[in-house]
C-alpha positions as CSV (number, residue, x, y, z in Angstrom):
1,M,-28.2,-13.6,-0.8
2,R,-24.6,-14.8,-0.5
3,T,-23.4,-11.6,1.1
4,Q,-26.2,-11.8,3.7
5,R,-25.2,-15.4,4.5
6,H,-21.6,-14.4,4.6
7,K,-22.2,-11.6,7.1
8,R,-24.2,-14.0,9.4
9,I,-21.4,-16.5,9.2
10,R,-18.6,-14.0,9.9
11,A,-20.4,-12.6,12.9
12,R,-20.1,-16.1,14.6
13,V,-16.9,-17.5,13.1
14,K,-13.6,-16.3,14.5
15,G,-10.2,-17.8,14.0
16,T,-7.5,-17.9,16.7
17,K,-3.8,-19.0,16.7
18,E,-4.7,-22.4,18.1
19,R,-7.7,-22.8,15.8
20,P,-7.5,-20.7,12.6
21,R,-10.3,-20.0,10.2
22,L,-10.3,-22.0,7.0
23,A,-11.8,-19.5,4.5
24,V,-13.0,-20.6,1.1
25,F,-13.3,-18.2,-1.9
26,R,-14.7,-19.3,-5.2
27,S,-14.4,-17.2,-8.4
28,N,-15.8,-18.1,-11.8
29,K,-12.6,-19.8,-12.8
30,H,-10.6,-20.7,-9.6
31,L,-10.9,-21.9,-6.0
32,Y,-8.9,-20.5,-3.1
33,A,-8.6,-21.6,0.5
34,S,-6.7,-19.7,3.3
35,L,-6.0,-20.3,7.0
36,I,-6.5,-17.0,8.8
37,N,-5.7,-15.9,12.4
38,D,-8.4,-13.2,13.1
39,E,-6.8,-12.1,16.4
40,T,-3.7,-10.7,14.6
41,H,-5.4,-10.3,11.2
42,E,-2.9,-12.3,9.3
43,V,-3.1,-15.0,6.7
44,L,-1.0,-18.0,7.9
45,F,-0.9,-19.6,4.4
46,S,-3.2,-20.3,1.5
47,A,-3.7,-22.8,-1.3
48,S,-5.4,-22.5,-4.7
49,D,-5.9,-24.4,-7.9
50,L,-3.4,-22.1,-9.5
51,A,-0.6,-24.2,-7.9
52,L,-2.0,-27.3,-9.5
53,P,-1.5,-28.5,-13.1
54,P,-4.2,-27.5,-15.5
55,K,-6.9,-30.0,-16.4
56,T,-6.7,-31.7,-13.0
57,K,-9.9,-33.7,-12.2
58,D,-11.6,-32.9,-8.9
59,I,-9.8,-29.7,-8.4
60,A,-11.6,-28.9,-5.2
61,Q,-10.5,-32.1,-3.6
62,E,-6.9,-31.4,-4.6
63,V,-7.1,-27.9,-3.0
64,G,-8.5,-29.4,0.2
65,K,-5.6,-31.9,0.3
66,L,-3.1,-29.2,-0.3
67,I,-4.4,-26.9,2.5
68,A,-4.6,-29.8,4.9
69,Q,-1.0,-30.9,4.2
70,K,0.2,-27.3,4.8
71,A,-1.7,-27.2,8.0
72,M,-0.4,-30.5,9.2
73,G,3.1,-29.3,8.4
74,K,2.6,-26.4,10.8
75,N,1.0,-28.7,13.5
76,I,-2.5,-27.3,13.0
77,K,-5.1,-30.0,13.4
78,K,-8.2,-28.0,14.3
79,V,-9.8,-25.2,12.3
80,V,-13.0,-23.3,12.0
81,F,-14.7,-23.6,8.6
82,D,-15.8,-20.4,6.9
83,R,-17.7,-21.1,3.7
84,A,-18.1,-17.4,3.0
85,G,-21.8,-17.6,2.3
86,Y,-21.5,-20.3,-0.3
87,K,-23.9,-23.2,0.1
88,Y,-22.3,-26.3,1.5
89,H,-22.6,-28.1,-1.9
90,G,-20.4,-28.9,-4.9
91,K,-16.9,-27.6,-4.8
92,V,-17.1,-26.2,-1.3
93,K,-18.3,-29.5,0.1
94,A,-15.6,-31.4,-1.9
95,L,-12.9,-29.1,-0.5
96,A,-14.1,-29.6,3.1
97,E,-14.5,-33.3,2.9
98,S,-11.0,-33.7,1.3
99,A,-9.5,-31.6,4.1
100,R,-11.2,-33.8,6.7
101,E,-9.9,-36.9,5.1
102,Q,-6.4,-35.6,5.4
103,G,-6.8,-35.1,9.2
104,L,-8.2,-31.6,9.7
105,V,-10.9,-31.4,12.4
106,F,-13.7,-28.8,12.1
């Protein structure tokens, strides 16, 4: 079911230079977020919980803060959110809300 949702989302969501796509990937152990320009097919930068100290509470919120700080450093304030077929719940929701609190608009 996730792959079907992911295909539907990706058919509509495109990132540009002015408004890149904030893509979220969740594995069994880790959480990754990337800002992607789909026009040139390049990853502008990414953040993950691997860069954070282990045993950090609310790891998704920290990843959201980290990706938002990197975006603000590059003067990117608006993004398009790509949840990659994951339900907007739990870690994905925490990451998105944390990025919004830091100033990203989607």
